[in-house]
C-alpha positions in Angstrom: -41.1 93.2 8.1 -41.9 90.7 5.3 -45.4 89.8 4.0 -46.3 87.0 1.6 -49.4 85.5 0.1 -49.2 81.7 0.0 -51.5 79.7 -2.3 -52.5 76.6 -0.3 -53.0 73.1 -1.8 -55.1 70.2 -0.7 -57.2 72.3 1.8 -60.4 74.2 2.0 -58.6 77.5 2.5 -57.5 79.1 -0.8 -54.5 81.1 0.5 -52.7 82.5 3.5 -51.4 86.0 4.0 -48.5 85.8 6.4 -46.4 88.6 7.9 -43.2 88.0 9.8 -40.4 90.0 11.3 -37.2 89.0 13.1 -38.1 85.3 13.0 -41.6 85.8 14.5 -45.1 85.7 13.2 -46.6 89.2 13.1 -50.0 88.4 11.5 -51.7 85.5 9.7 -55.0 85.6 7.7 -56.5 82.5 6.1 -59.0 82.9 3.2 -61.5 80.2 2.9 -61.7 77.2 5.2 -63.2 76.8 8.7 -63.4 80.5 9.7 -63.6 80.1 13.5 -60.8 77.5 13.7 -58.5 79.4 11.4 -59.1 82.7 13.3 -58.1 80.8 16.5 -55.0 79.4 14.9 -54.0 82.8 13.6 -54.5 84.3 17.0 -52.5 81.6 18.8 -49.5 81.8 16.5 -49.0 85.6 16.6 -45.8 86.4 18.3 -44.4 82.8 18.1 -41.1 82.0 16.5 -41.3 80.4 13.1 -39.5 77.3 14.2 -41.9 76.8 17.1 -45.0 77.0 14.9 -43.5 74.5 12.5 -42.5 72.1 15.3 -46.1 72.1 16.6 -48.2 72.2 13.4 -46.1 70.4 10.8 -47.6 67.2 9.4 -51.1 67.6 10.8 -53.7 66.0 8.4 -57.4 66.8 7.9 -60.1 64.2 7.3 -57.6 61.7 5.8 -56.0 64.3 3.5 -52.1 64.4 3.6 -52.2 68.0 4.7 -54.3 70.6 6.6 -54.6 74.3 7.0 -52.1 74.2 10.0 -49.7 72.1 7.9 -50.1 74.6 5.0 -49.2 77.4 7.4 -45.9 75.6 8.0 -45.3 75.6 4.2 -46.0 79.3 4.1 -43.6 80.0 7.0 -40.9 78.0 5.2 -41.4 80.2 2.1 -41.3 83.3 4.2 -38.1 82.2 5.9 -36.5 81.5 2.5 -37.3 85.1 1.4 -36.0 86.8 4.5 
């Protein structure tokens, strides 16, 4: 099992704690941002394969910004994958 803390950029959330194992999301916690929405995203992606999360959430923007919390989650997953 691997756990990282990813500092987000361009979003209301400040960082993401991400735990993964065997190519799947074990746990996700966002700090800052829209609490209810981010709890929902965290719950929905638990157990999903890394690649599936990236396929679904990569490139989502927020209020005209070039990124979003879901998009930053993809960046965190990519960092986790690189460290495994």
